[in-house]
N, C-alpha and C positions, 0 to 999 in steps of 0.2 A: 079745850085743846091746848091752849097756851100753858095752862097749869101742868099738863102732861109733859110738854116739852121742857118746861122749867124743871120739873122733877127729874127727867132724864138727864138734863144737864148737871144738876146737883149730884145725882148718883155717879155720873162719870167723874166729876171732880173728887168725890170721896174715894172712888175706886183707884184713881191714879195718884192720889196724894200719899206721901210717905209721912208717918207719924214722927214728929220731932224735927223734921227737916224744914229748913227755911228757904224753900225754893218757890219762886214765883211761877205759877203754871200759866200757860196760854191755852185757851180752849176755844173751840169754834163749832157751831151747829149749822147744818143746812138740810133741806129736804130733797130727796131724790125721787124721780117719777117711778111709779109701779103700775104694772098691768096685771089683770086677773088676780090671783090669790097671793102673789108675791114670791113664790118659790124660786122662779127664774131670777128675780131681782136679787135675792140673797145669794144664789149660786154665782151670779155675775160679780157681786161685791166680793165674795170669797176669792174668786179667780183674780180680780184686780189687786187686792191687797197682797196676795201671795206672790203675784208677778212683781209687785213693788218691793218684795223682800220681807213683808210682814209674816209673822207666825200666828196661825190661828190659836186662840186660847180656849176654844170650845171644839167639840166634835164637828167635823164638816157635815153640813146638811141640817143644821139646827133649824127648826120651823119658824123662829121669830128673831134670832139674834146672830150677828156676825161680830165676833170680838177678836181683834188682832193687835199684836204688839211687835214693835221692832226691837225695843229694849224697855227698860223700866220707865223711861221718860217719854216715850212716843207710843201712842195708842190710838186705835180707831175702833169705834163701835157703831154698827148699823142695827137699828131696831125697827122692825116692821110693826106699825101701829094702824088700827082701823081709823078711817076718816069718813065720818058720816056726813052726807050732804043733804041739805033741805029736809023734806019730810020723809025721805026714803028710809026704810029700815035695813036695807042692804048696805053693808059697809064696802067702801073702796079702801084701798090701802095706800100708805105712803111709807117711805123708808127714811127715818131720821138718822142722819150721819153725824156723829159727834167725834171730834178729833181733839186730842190733847198732846201738847209737846212742851215740856218744861222750859226748854231754851227758847221758846217762841217759834213762830212759823206754823202754828196749828191751822190757820186759815189757808195758807199755801198748801199744806198737806191735804186738807179737805178738798180744796179746789182741784188738785191734781187727781185725787181719787174720783171726784165727780167727773172730770174730763174723761178719764179712762173708762169709767162706768157707762157714761153716755155713748162712747164709741162702741162698746161691746154689747150693750143691752138692746136687744131687738125684739 
């Protein structure tokens, strides 16, 4: 599980970096709660980032990813991943939220997205 989170984090860094630029990026990860299959969680995340002024980078309604950007330096990606517990073969889901903001403040951005997500996700 931690290997998957690390991989997602590294992918986010690669996606948000600019070749040749000497910019220090700030990134932050957190896990959001998910019920059932996760479609409502992704829809809620889409609603939150759009309300915050983000622009979706993928078609609305993606079954596994919400990818949004405010500009080249500020991005949020939510990825729905299976979470297997105990000896059960049925997967539960969790939503990994990765935020990147080159000028710093990625943690604050993620925490604000999380706060709004929790307020709206029922």
